[in-house]
N, C-alpha and C positions, 0 to 999 in steps of 0.2 A: 741771252738774258733779256727778259721783257723790260719795258720801260718802268712798270710798276715795281719789279724786283730791284732794278737798278736804283730807283729812287728810295729804296729802303722800306717800301710798304709791301705787305703781303698781297699776293694775287687773290681774287675772290675764290672762295671754296665752292665747288659745284658738287651737287649730290647726284649720284647715279641712282637709277631706279632699283638696282640690286643692293644698294647700301641704304638701309633705312635711316632717316634723319633722327636725331635725338628727340625723345618724346617732348622735352621742354620746348624745343624749337617748333614742333608741330602744334603744341598747346598754345604757343604765342600767336600762331596764325589762324587757328581754327578752334572754335568752342562749340561743343555739341551738348544739347540739353535734351533729356528724355522726360516726357510727361505722359500720364495715362488719364485722359479726360473721361474715359469710359472703360469698362472691363475688357472689351474686345478691341479697343482703339489705342494706338500709341502715336505720339507726336515726337518727331525728332526735329529740333530747331537747330539750324546750321547758321553759325555766326562767324564770318571771316572769309578766308580765301579757300576755295575748293579747287585744288590743282594737283599736279603730280605728287607733290610732297605730302599733301594732307588727305587726299582722296582715300588712301587705304584705311585710315582711321574711321571714316564714314562707312566704308564697305564693311568693316568689322561689326559696327553697330547695326547696320541694316540687316546683315546676315543673321545676327543674334535675334533681332526682333522678328524676322520672317520665319524663324523656326520655333516660335512660341505659340501661345493660344491667340495671339493678336490676329484679328481678321482684317482690320483696316490699319494701314500704316500711312501716316501723313508726314511728308518731309517738307518742312517749312524753310524755304530758301529766301525769305524776305529780308534777311540780314546778311546775305552773301555779297561781299564786295567784289569778288572775282570768281567766275565759273569757267574753268578750263576744260579741255577735252577729257582729261582723266576723271574729272567730276561727273561729266556727262556720261562717261562709260560706266561708272559705278552706279549711277541712277538707272541706266538702261539695263544693266545686269539685274538690278534689284526688281525692276519692272517685270522682266522675264521670269524671275524666280517667283514673284508674287502671283503672276498669272498661272504658272505651272502648278502652284500649290493652292489655288482657289482663294487667294487673298487679294485685297485691293490696295494699290499704292496710289496715293494722291500727292500732288506736288503743289505747294503754294509758291507762286513765282514772286509775288510782292513787288520787287523793283522792276523798273522798265528794262534794265539791261539783261536780267535773267529771262524775263518774258521774251525779249527780242531774240536771245540766243536760242531758246526753245522753239520759237516760231521759224527762225532761219534754218534750223536743222530739221524741221518738220515734226519734231517730237511733241510739240504742243497739240497736234492733231491726234497723236497716238496715246497720249497720257491724259489722265484726269488732272487738269491744271485749274487752279483757282487763284484769284487775285489776292485773297486774304485768308488767313487761318479760319476765321469765323465762318466763312462760306464753305470751306472744306469740311468743317465739323458739323455745320448745319444740315448737310445732306443726310447724315445719320439720324439726326433728330426728326427730320421730315419723313424718313422712311418708316419710323416707328409709329407714326400716327395712323 
């Protein structure tokens, strides 16, 4: 018997990757917002923690957007408090899917810690990264001129 059980408190519950967490728990850790600043452009704003528990929710939304008429998908990570390996994996798969289908994926790093993670992994060099959302969207505007 563990010390926590002996003391009368429950041991922490751990979630397995094969057992999805309750939607309400994921919603408390991650908020996703979708906007369409232009007909062929979508922006997904990620707010919260992007980890093993929450990454599948972002994957669903990315997949849905990458199978529509959207030509440019911007993922705004400027409000991300934590970016784990699962989140990086979801973004990497989305990048591959975007390239394979002739779409463009742009990533707004925003915070220093997200930018640092992408630089340390070398992904900053391979992806179209921007410090702010306005810069990621301005590229479309400058191309139309």
